[in-house]
Structures are given as structure tokens and as C-alpha cells.
OpenMM code with the backbone's topology and positions (N, CA, C; nanometers):
from openmm import Vec3, app, unit

residues = "UNK UNK UNK UNK UNK UNK UNK UNK UNK UNK UNK UNK UNK UNK UNK UNK UNK UNK UNK UNK UNK UNK UNK UNK UNK UNK UNK UNK UNK UNK UNK UNK UNK UNK UNK UNK UNK UNK UNK UNK UNK UNK UNK UNK UNK UNK UNK UNK UNK UNK UNK UNK UNK UNK UNK UNK UNK UNK UNK UNK UNK UNK UNK UNK UNK UNK UNK UNK UNK UNK UNK UNK UNK UNK UNK UNK UNK UNK UNK UNK UNK UNK UNK UNK UNK UNK UNK UNK UNK UNK UNK UNK UNK UNK UNK UNK UNK UNK UNK UNK UNK UNK UNK UNK UNK UNK UNK UNK UNK UNK UNK UNK UNK UNK UNK UNK UNK UNK UNK UNK UNK UNK UNK UNK UNK UNK UNK UNK UNK UNK UNK UNK UNK UNK UNK UNK UNK UNK UNK UNK".split()
positions = [
    Vec3(1.6080, 3.0488, -2.4675),
    Vec3(1.7023, 3.1199, -2.5192),
    Vec3(1.7356, 3.0818, -2.6512),
    Vec3(1.7764, 3.1689, -2.7483),
    Vec3(1.8020, 3.1307, -2.8778),
    Vec3(1.9212, 3.0550, -2.8950),
    Vec3(1.9454, 2.9703, -2.9943),
    Vec3(2.0569, 2.8809, -3.0161),
    Vec3(2.1813, 2.9544, -3.0171),
    Vec3(2.1834, 3.0718, -3.1011),
    Vec3(2.3029, 3.1373, -3.1130),
    Vec3(2.3497, 3.2100, -2.9917),
    Vec3(2.2742, 3.2368, -2.8839),
    Vec3(2.3133, 3.2821, -2.7660),
    Vec3(2.3879, 3.1761, -2.7001),
    Vec3(2.3386, 3.0511, -2.7079),
    Vec3(2.4257, 2.9517, -2.6342),
    Vec3(2.5512, 2.9230, -2.7098),
    Vec3(2.5533, 2.9267, -2.8397),
    Vec3(2.6863, 2.9097, -2.9094),
    Vec3(2.7853, 3.0337, -2.8631),
    Vec3(2.7288, 3.1491, -2.8442),
    Vec3(2.8087, 3.2688, -2.8047),
    Vec3(2.8631, 3.2463, -2.6639),
    Vec3(2.7876, 3.1934, -2.5817),
    Vec3(2.8328, 3.1686, -2.4387),
    Vec3(2.9267, 3.0584, -2.4240),
    Vec3(2.9032, 2.9600, -2.5055),
    Vec3(3.0217, 2.8419, -2.5030),
    Vec3(3.1368, 2.8959, -2.5644),
    Vec3(3.1243, 2.9917, -2.6623),
    Vec3(3.2455, 3.0351, -2.7303),
    Vec3(3.3281, 3.1151, -2.6200),
    Vec3(3.2373, 3.1911, -2.5566),
    Vec3(3.3181, 3.2768, -2.4370),
    Vec3(3.3875, 3.1951, -2.3395),
    Vec3(3.3155, 3.0812, -2.2923),
    Vec3(3.3861, 2.9920, -2.1956),
    Vec3(3.5155, 2.9390, -2.2492),
    Vec3(3.4980, 2.8708, -2.3749),
    Vec3(3.6258, 2.7972, -2.4318),
    Vec3(3.7296, 2.9185, -2.4677),
    Vec3(3.7007, 3.0349, -2.5047),
    Vec3(3.7917, 3.1234, -2.5267),
    Vec3(3.8668, 3.1774, -2.4023),
    Vec3(3.7992, 3.1904, -2.2908),
    Vec3(3.8590, 3.2121, -2.1649),
    Vec3(3.9476, 3.1099, -2.1228),
    Vec3(3.9232, 2.9765, -2.1451),
    Vec3(4.0066, 2.8559, -2.1158),
    Vec3(4.1278, 2.8762, -2.2128),
    Vec3(4.1077, 2.8967, -2.3276),
    Vec3(4.2194, 2.8915, -2.4277),
    Vec3(4.3405, 2.9706, -2.3844),
    Vec3(4.3170, 3.1014, -2.3380),
    Vec3(4.4377, 3.1860, -2.2971),
    Vec3(4.5113, 3.1303, -2.1788),
    Vec3(4.4539, 3.0791, -2.0847),
    Vec3(4.5023, 3.0245, -1.9639),
    Vec3(4.5796, 2.8879, -2.0061),
    Vec3(4.5213, 2.8068, -2.0782),
    Vec3(4.5859, 2.6883, -2.1146),
    Vec3(4.7136, 2.7076, -2.2038),
    Vec3(4.6893, 2.8079, -2.2992),
    Vec3(4.8039, 2.8459, -2.3862),
    Vec3(4.9232, 2.9014, -2.3080),
    Vec3(4.8952, 2.9820, -2.2163),
    Vec3(5.0009, 3.0485, -2.1452),
    Vec3(5.0797, 2.9317, -2.0595),
    Vec3(5.0190, 2.8410, -1.9998),
    Vec3(5.0787, 2.7311, -1.9283),
    Vec3(5.1579, 2.6476, -2.0357),
    Vec3(5.0851, 2.6158, -2.1421),
    Vec3(5.1635, 2.5244, -2.2423),
    Vec3(5.2759, 2.5849, -2.3252),
    Vec3(5.2857, 2.7033, -2.3190),
    Vec3(5.4063, 2.7599, -2.3946),
    Vec3(5.5171, 2.7935, -2.3077),
    Vec3(5.5226, 2.7253, -2.1934),
    Vec3(5.6397, 2.7534, -2.0878),
    Vec3(5.7717, 2.7180, -2.1516),
    Vec3(5.7859, 2.6244, -2.2384),
    Vec3(5.9080, 2.5780, -2.2972),
    Vec3(5.9127, 2.6047, -2.4456),
    Vec3(5.8133, 2.6734, -2.5084),
    Vec3(5.8157, 2.7077, -2.6429),
    Vec3(5.8089, 2.8532, -2.6696),
    Vec3(5.8463, 2.8982, -2.7942),
    Vec3(5.8338, 3.0408, -2.8213),
    Vec3(5.6771, 3.0451, -2.8752),
    Vec3(5.6378, 3.1621, -2.8849),
    Vec3(5.4957, 3.1937, -2.9182),
    Vec3(5.4585, 3.1342, -3.0487),
    Vec3(5.5464, 3.1404, -3.1480),
    Vec3(5.5126, 3.0894, -3.2755),
    Vec3(5.4951, 2.9307, -3.2757),
    Vec3(5.5901, 2.8709, -3.2065),
    Vec3(5.5714, 2.7255, -3.1788),
    Vec3(5.4373, 2.6680, -3.1141),
    Vec3(5.4144, 2.7472, -3.0114),
    Vec3(5.2829, 2.7168, -2.9424),
    Vec3(5.1647, 2.7422, -3.0421),
    Vec3(5.1654, 2.8487, -3.1051),
    Vec3(5.0533, 2.8798, -3.1951),
    Vec3(5.0310, 2.7755, -3.3100),
    Vec3(5.1493, 2.7288, -3.3579),
    Vec3(5.1436, 2.6283, -3.4544),
    Vec3(5.0816, 2.4992, -3.4091),
    Vec3(5.0943, 2.4568, -3.2794),
    Vec3(5.0322, 2.3353, -3.2274),
    Vec3(4.8849, 2.3705, -3.2142),
    Vec3(4.8562, 2.4992, -3.1770),
    Vec3(4.7113, 2.5288, -3.1509),
    Vec3(4.6364, 2.5252, -3.3060),
    Vec3(4.7014, 2.5790, -3.4016),
    Vec3(4.6298, 2.5895, -3.5255),
    Vec3(4.6261, 2.4474, -3.5805),
    Vec3(4.7336, 2.3612, -3.5744),
    Vec3(4.7166, 2.2215, -3.6183),
    Vec3(4.5958, 2.1487, -3.5505),
    Vec3(4.5897, 2.1653, -3.4195),
    Vec3(4.4772, 2.1041, -3.3514),
    Vec3(4.3425, 2.1589, -3.3889),
    Vec3(4.3340, 2.2943, -3.4145),
    Vec3(4.2030, 2.3444, -3.4688),
    Vec3(4.1684, 2.2879, -3.6036),
    Vec3(4.2673, 2.2849, -3.7009),
    Vec3(4.2317, 2.2348, -3.8319),
    Vec3(4.1831, 2.0941, -3.8124),
    Vec3(4.2656, 2.0053, -3.7378),
    Vec3(4.2221, 1.8693, -3.7213),
    Vec3(4.0750, 1.8477, -3.6773),
    Vec3(4.0469, 1.9187, -3.5704),
    Vec3(3.9062, 1.9243, -3.5203),
    Vec3(3.8053, 1.9658, -3.6063),
    Vec3(3.8258, 2.0890, -3.6719),
    Vec3(3.7181, 2.1451, -3.7724),
    Vec3(3.7022, 2.0483, -3.8857),
    Vec3(3.8064, 1.9915, -3.9488),
    Vec3(3.7985, 1.8940, -4.0578),
    Vec3(3.7276, 1.7849, -4.0053),
    Vec3(3.7511, 1.7315, -3.8790),
    Vec3(3.6694, 1.6158, -3.8240),
    Vec3(3.5341, 1.6489, -3.8184),
    Vec3(3.4968, 1.7579, -3.7682),
    Vec3(3.3547, 1.8087, -3.7533),
    Vec3(3.2793, 1.8073, -3.8883),
    Vec3(3.3530, 1.8651, -4.0140),
    Vec3(3.2956, 1.8568, -4.1329),
    Vec3(3.2612, 1.7212, -4.1881),
    Vec3(3.3582, 1.6258, -4.1614),
    Vec3(3.3499, 1.4967, -4.1991),
    Vec3(3.2360, 1.4251, -4.1301),
    Vec3(3.2267, 1.4451, -3.9909),
    Vec3(3.1240, 1.3899, -3.9098),
    Vec3(2.9942, 1.4325, -3.9430),
    Vec3(2.9760, 1.5518, -3.9835),
    Vec3(2.8341, 1.6050, -4.0106),
    Vec3(2.8090, 1.6031, -4.1650),
    Vec3(2.9049, 1.5392, -4.2537),
    Vec3(2.8719, 1.5295, -4.3836),
    Vec3(2.8632, 1.6537, -4.4644),
    Vec3(2.9263, 1.7583, -4.4219),
    Vec3(2.9110, 1.8916, -4.4780),
    Vec3(3.0170, 1.9373, -4.5736),
    Vec3(3.1198, 1.8466, -4.6007),
    Vec3(3.2324, 1.9058, -4.6867),
    Vec3(3.1948, 1.9090, -4.8209),
    Vec3(3.0728, 1.8522, -4.8615),
    Vec3(3.0311, 1.8691, -5.0107),
    Vec3(2.9800, 1.9981, -5.0349),
    Vec3(2.9619, 2.0766, -4.9318),
    Vec3(2.9078, 2.2255, -4.9435),
    Vec3(3.0107, 2.3188, -5.0131),
    Vec3(3.1297, 2.2805, -5.0145),
    Vec3(3.2287, 2.3618, -5.0595),
    Vec3(3.2078, 2.3950, -5.2190),
    Vec3(3.1394, 2.2957, -5.2857),
    Vec3(3.1249, 2.3098, -5.4246),
    Vec3(3.0394, 2.4310, -5.4607),
    Vec3(2.9550, 2.4832, -5.3514),
    Vec3(2.8710, 2.5930, -5.3716),
    Vec3(2.9332, 2.7266, -5.3564),
    Vec3(3.0476, 2.7379, -5.3023),
    Vec3(3.1222, 2.8568, -5.2733),
    Vec3(3.1491, 2.9458, -5.3753),
    Vec3(3.1158, 3.0822, -5.3619),
    Vec3(3.1575, 3.1732, -5.4788),
    Vec3(3.2906, 3.2109, -5.4461),
    Vec3(3.3444, 3.2739, -5.5708),
    Vec3(3.4897, 3.3266, -5.5498),
    Vec3(3.4883, 3.4459, -5.4599),
    Vec3(3.3904, 3.5346, -5.4558),
    Vec3(3.3690, 3.6445, -5.3660),
    Vec3(3.3761, 3.5977, -5.2100),
    Vec3(3.2949, 3.4927, -5.1814),
    Vec3(3.2900, 3.4432, -5.0395),
    Vec3(3.4349, 3.3702, -5.0154),
    Vec3(3.4837, 3.3003, -5.1109),
    Vec3(3.6141, 3.2541, -5.0809),
    Vec3(3.7243, 3.3477, -5.0489),
    Vec3(3.7215, 3.4570, -5.1235),
    Vec3(3.8216, 3.5514, -5.0899),
    Vec3(3.7999, 3.6267, -4.9561),
    Vec3(3.6794, 3.6518, -4.9224),
    Vec3(3.6457, 3.7099, -4.8018),
    Vec3(3.6813, 3.6185, -4.6860),
    Vec3(3.6586, 3.4694, -4.6971),
    Vec3(3.6996, 3.3902, -4.6002),
    Vec3(3.8536, 3.3658, -4.5843),
    Vec3(3.9128, 3.3864, -4.6960),
    Vec3(4.0635, 3.3824, -4.7072),
    Vec3(4.1138, 3.5068, -4.6285),
    Vec3(4.0540, 3.6186, -4.6548),
    Vec3(4.0932, 3.7446, -4.5839),
    Vec3(4.0693, 3.7258, -4.4326),
    Vec3(3.9536, 3.6719, -4.3930),
    Vec3(3.9251, 3.6346, -4.2619),
    Vec3(4.0276, 3.5384, -4.1876),
    Vec3(4.0765, 3.4590, -4.2622),
    Vec3(4.1861, 3.3569, -4.2207),
    Vec3(4.3141, 3.4353, -4.2055),
    Vec3(4.3479, 3.5251, -4.2882),
    Vec3(4.4803, 3.6009, -4.2766),
    Vec3(4.4674, 3.6958, -4.1579),
    Vec3(4.3530, 3.7623, -4.1453),
    Vec3(4.3422, 3.8461, -4.0237),
    Vec3(4.3430, 3.7765, -3.9043),
    Vec3(4.2777, 3.6534, -3.8860),
    Vec3(4.2927, 3.5700, -3.7799),
    Vec3(4.4225, 3.5334, -3.7441),
    Vec3(4.5011, 3.4876, -3.8468),
    Vec3(4.6390, 3.4483, -3.8317),
    Vec3(4.7120, 3.5627, -3.7776),
    Vec3(4.7090, 3.6787, -3.8206),
    Vec3(4.7928, 3.7956, -3.7620),
    Vec3(4.7384, 3.8254, -3.6190),
    Vec3(4.6131, 3.8178, -3.5895),
    Vec3(4.5650, 3.8384, -3.4554),
    Vec3(4.6127, 3.7407, -3.3649),
    Vec3(4.6252, 3.6067, -3.4009),
    Vec3(4.6738, 3.5120, -3.3058),
    Vec3(4.8271, 3.5150, -3.2850),
    Vec3(4.9030, 3.5475, -3.4019),
    Vec3(5.0454, 3.5662, -3.3914),
    Vec3(5.0752, 3.6725, -3.2873),
    Vec3(5.0137, 3.7874, -3.3112),
    Vec3(5.0430, 3.9007, -3.2055),
    Vec3(4.9863, 3.8637, -3.0725),
    Vec3(4.8779, 3.8007, -3.0653),
    Vec3(4.8183, 3.7644, -2.9237),
    Vec3(4.9032, 3.6617, -2.8546),
    Vec3(4.9519, 3.5645, -2.9288),
    Vec3(5.0451, 3.4754, -2.8568),
    Vec3(5.1763, 3.5376, -2.8258),
    Vec3(5.2406, 3.6268, -2.8889),
    Vec3(5.3544, 3.6842, -2.8630),
    Vec3(5.3324, 3.7793, -2.7346),
    Vec3(5.2143, 3.8466, -2.7498),
    Vec3(5.1895, 3.9328, -2.6200),
    Vec3(5.1612, 3.8269, -2.4905),
    Vec3(5.1034, 3.7266, -2.4966),
    Vec3(5.0822, 3.6405, -2.3991),
    Vec3(5.2121, 3.5767, -2.3451),
    Vec3(5.3142, 3.5525, -2.4399),
    Vec3(5.4275, 3.4865, -2.3962),
    Vec3(5.5087, 3.5969, -2.2981),
    Vec3(5.5098, 3.7168, -2.3280),
    Vec3(5.5730, 3.8197, -2.2526),
    Vec3(5.4999, 3.8866, -2.1476),
    Vec3(5.3633, 3.8838, -2.1467),
    Vec3(5.2855, 3.9607, -2.0683),
    Vec3(5.1911, 3.8921, -1.9803),
    Vec3(5.1115, 3.9521, -1.8970),
    Vec3(5.0208, 3.8926, -1.8126),
    Vec3(4.8866, 3.8582, -1.8936),
    Vec3(4.8420, 3.7339, -1.8816),
    Vec3(4.7209, 3.7040, -1.9658),
    Vec3(4.6082, 3.7733, -1.9267),
    Vec3(4.5788, 3.8119, -1.8127),
    Vec3(4.4736, 3.9116, -1.7656),
    Vec3(4.4723, 4.0355, -1.8344),
    Vec3(4.5923, 4.1047, -1.8646),
    Vec3(4.6019, 4.2174, -1.9377),
    Vec3(4.5893, 4.1952, -2.0780),
    Vec3(4.6631, 4.0999, -2.1279),
    Vec3(4.6634, 4.0762, -2.2713),
    Vec3(4.5152, 4.0415, -2.3171),
    Vec3(4.4465, 3.9512, -2.2535),
    Vec3(4.3092, 3.9117, -2.2991),
    Vec3(4.2176, 4.0301, -2.2787),
    Vec3(4.2431, 4.1154, -2.1884),
    Vec3(4.1441, 4.2438, -2.1667),
    Vec3(4.1859, 4.3327, -2.2895),
    Vec3(4.3048, 4.3657, -2.3132),
    Vec3(4.3312, 4.4485, -2.4262),
    Vec3(4.2829, 4.3988, -2.5639),
    Vec3(4.2933, 4.2642, -2.5632),
    Vec3(4.2590, 4.2011, -2.7115),
    Vec3(4.0959, 4.2208, -2.7176),
    Vec3(4.0328, 4.2418, -2.6076),
    Vec3(3.8798, 4.2566, -2.6263),
    Vec3(3.8350, 4.3810, -2.6802),
    Vec3(3.9560, 4.4793, -2.7104),
    Vec3(3.9243, 4.5939, -2.7884),
    Vec3(3.8836, 4.5606, -2.9347),
    Vec3(3.9042, 4.4272, -2.9644),
    Vec3(3.8537, 4.3916, -3.1004),
    Vec3(3.6921, 4.3907, -3.0969),
    Vec3(3.6397, 4.3710, -2.9932),
    Vec3(3.4881, 4.3948, -2.9890),
    Vec3(3.4500, 4.5225, -3.0309),
    Vec3(3.5246, 4.6333, -2.9871),
    Vec3(3.4813, 4.7656, -3.0251),
    Vec3(3.4906, 4.7776, -3.1819),
    Vec3(3.6274, 4.7294, -3.2321),
    Vec3(3.6374, 4.7301, -3.3821),
    Vec3(3.5324, 4.6628, -3.4543),
    Vec3(3.4955, 4.5456, -3.4037),
    Vec3(3.3737, 4.4679, -3.4621),
    Vec3(3.2520, 4.5504, -3.4512),
    Vec3(3.2211, 4.6131, -3.3414),
    Vec3(3.0913, 4.6820, -3.3361),
    Vec3(3.1016, 4.8093, -3.4293),
    Vec3(3.2022, 4.8755, -3.4485),
    Vec3(3.2055, 4.9761, -3.5381),
    Vec3(3.1879, 4.9449, -3.6792),
    Vec3(3.2579, 4.8404, -3.7183),
    Vec3(3.2539, 4.7754, -3.8600),
    Vec3(3.1172, 4.7276, -3.8859),
    Vec3(3.0514, 4.6511, -3.7813),
    Vec3(2.9250, 4.5976, -3.8131),
    Vec3(2.8205, 4.7111, -3.8333),
    Vec3(2.8402, 4.8231, -3.7700),
    Vec3(2.7558, 4.9400, -3.8004),
    Vec3(2.7823, 5.0076, -3.9219),
    Vec3(2.9132, 5.0309, -3.9738),
    Vec3(2.9441, 5.1035, -4.0850),
    Vec3(2.9377, 5.0074, -4.2036),
    Vec3(2.9945, 4.8888, -4.1988),
    Vec3(2.9936, 4.7983, -4.3029),
    Vec3(2.8712, 4.7221, -4.3378),
    Vec3(2.8243, 4.6512, -4.2264),
    Vec3(2.7099, 4.5637, -4.2407),
    Vec3(2.5684, 4.6338, -4.2154),
    Vec3(2.5720, 4.7589, -4.1807),
    Vec3(2.4594, 4.8414, -4.1556),
    Vec3(2.3628, 4.7767, -4.0514),
    Vec3(2.4394, 4.7135, -3.9482),
    Vec3(2.3591, 4.6692, -3.8295),
    Vec3(2.3247, 4.7862, -3.7385),
    Vec3(2.2108, 4.7791, -3.6704),
    Vec3(2.1459, 4.8802, -3.5946),
    Vec3(2.2425, 4.9316, -3.4816),
    Vec3(2.2480, 5.0575, -3.4624),
    Vec3(2.3257, 5.1158, -3.3434),
    Vec3(2.2289, 5.1728, -3.2573),
    Vec3(2.2284, 5.1293, -3.1220),
    Vec3(2.1462, 5.1740, -3.0389),
    Vec3(2.2118, 5.2197, -2.9028),
    Vec3(2.1480, 5.2686, -2.7948),
    Vec3(2.2123, 5.3211, -2.6827),
    Vec3(2.2849, 5.2049, -2.6005),
    Vec3(2.2340, 5.0905, -2.6069),
    Vec3(2.2889, 4.9857, -2.5379),
    Vec3(2.4295, 4.9396, -2.5904),
    Vec3(2.4253, 4.9437, -2.7230),
    Vec3(2.5558, 4.9156, -2.7864),
    Vec3(2.6684, 5.0178, -2.7752),
    Vec3(2.6250, 5.1429, -2.7730),
    Vec3(2.7160, 5.2579, -2.7430),
    Vec3(2.7591, 5.2511, -2.6066),
    Vec3(2.6803, 5.2409, -2.5098),
    Vec3(2.7108, 5.2269, -2.3732),
    Vec3(2.8063, 5.1092, -2.3530),
    Vec3(2.7742, 4.9801, -2.3948),
    Vec3(2.8651, 4.8801, -2.3894),
    Vec3(2.9926, 4.8855, -2.4475),
    Vec3(3.0072, 4.9615, -2.5559),
    Vec3(3.1272, 4.9741, -2.6264),
    Vec3(3.2082, 5.0747, -2.5445),
    Vec3(3.1537, 5.1743, -2.4906),
    Vec3(3.2333, 5.2707, -2.4056),
    Vec3(3.2758, 5.2050, -2.2796),
    Vec3(3.1978, 5.1188, -2.2208),
    Vec3(3.2424, 5.0422, -2.1018),
    Vec3(3.3550, 4.9570, -2.1340),
    Vec3(3.3503, 4.8888, -2.2464),
    Vec3(3.4748, 4.8081, -2.2822),
    Vec3(3.6049, 4.8926, -2.2925),
    Vec3(3.5891, 5.0011, -2.3734),
    Vec3(3.7049, 5.0958, -2.3740),
    Vec3(3.7466, 5.1498, -2.2344),
    Vec3(3.6592, 5.1907, -2.1497),
    Vec3(3.6896, 5.2295, -2.0198),
    Vec3(3.7603, 5.1235, -1.9279),
    Vec3(3.7144, 4.9890, -1.9420),
    Vec3(3.7807, 4.8858, -1.8840),
    Vec3(3.9171, 4.8724, -1.9208),
    Vec3(3.9466, 4.8768, -2.0468),
    Vec3(4.0861, 4.8496, -2.0926),
    Vec3(4.1639, 4.9682, -2.0431),
    Vec3(4.1080, 5.1003, -2.0463),
    Vec3(4.1837, 5.2172, -2.0098),
    Vec3(4.2275, 5.2006, -1.8564),
    Vec3(4.1387, 5.1517, -1.7695),
    Vec3(4.1722, 5.1287, -1.6452),
    Vec3(4.2933, 5.0345, -1.6204),
    Vec3(4.2871, 4.9399, -1.7058),
    Vec3(4.3992, 4.8369, -1.6932),
    Vec3(4.5433, 4.8980, -1.7417),
    Vec3(4.5338, 4.9810, -1.8404),
    Vec3(4.6571, 5.0361, -1.9045),
    Vec3(4.7094, 5.1506, -1.8380),
    Vec3(4.6255, 5.2350, -1.7757),
    Vec3(4.6677, 5.3488, -1.7145),
    Vec3(4.6471, 5.3494, -1.5619),
    Vec3(4.7393, 5.3011, -1.4896),
    Vec3(4.7211, 5.2747, -1.3472),
    Vec3(4.7103, 5.3973, -1.2608),
] * unit.nanometer
topology = app.Topology()
chain = topology.addChain("A")
for resn in residues:
    res = topology.addResidue(resn, chain)
    for name in ("N", "CA", "C"):
        topology.addAtom(name, app.Element.getBySymbol(name[0]), res)
């Protein structure tokens, strides 16, 4: 199996754990307080990984264009997490996490339109199944 598939599988496992741990962890906090602890922890770990792997010097090669795109990604991630944590504080994690997965549909559409990635029957069927799954949860 290719390395990127392993990374994606590990990402899915940790992402699944994240929501449940966060829901338990925010019992005495509001969503923004809980998220701030998560963000601080993420920054600490990622900076540690950069230092450990001696990769911090690569920042000198970044272009302004790439920097702006990554800042935009950081802004959209922040907004996503703010709304996600607020939804989790008030709602059921199983529903919130499922609805949040509509982001996959948005990613697939944008990857086709913007990145010109191939669109095939498997991608279309998979996307429709995600939408159908969320619809089943929302409309009882």
C-alpha cells in the first residue's frame, strides 16, 4: 500500500478520536476555550516535529503566493474548527461529525473544478453516498 494511503488512514483514526475526546474535554468549558487548548497543543506538536526533523529552514524557500494560500487555508481551518466546536458543544457528536463530512463533497467538487483532478464514476457515486448519508441523519 502506498505511503499516502497509510497517512490518510491514520488521519481518519485520529480525526475520529479527536471529536470524542473534545466532547468529553469541553464539559466545563465553552467551545472557544476548548478549541484554544486544542490549537495550542497542535502548534506545540507541529513546531516540535519541524524542529525534530530539521525542516524549519525550508521556510526560506516559500513564495508569497504559497504563503498567502497557506494563510487562507489557516483562516478557513480556524473558521471550520470554531463552528465545529460550537456545534459539538450543543449537539450530538455523531451528527455533527457526519454533517461535517459534507466538507468531503466540497473538497471533491473543488478538486475537480479548480485542481482539474479526474472525475470518474467512483468519485461521483461516493460523493452521492456521502450526501445521502447526511440526508438520512438530518431528515428523520
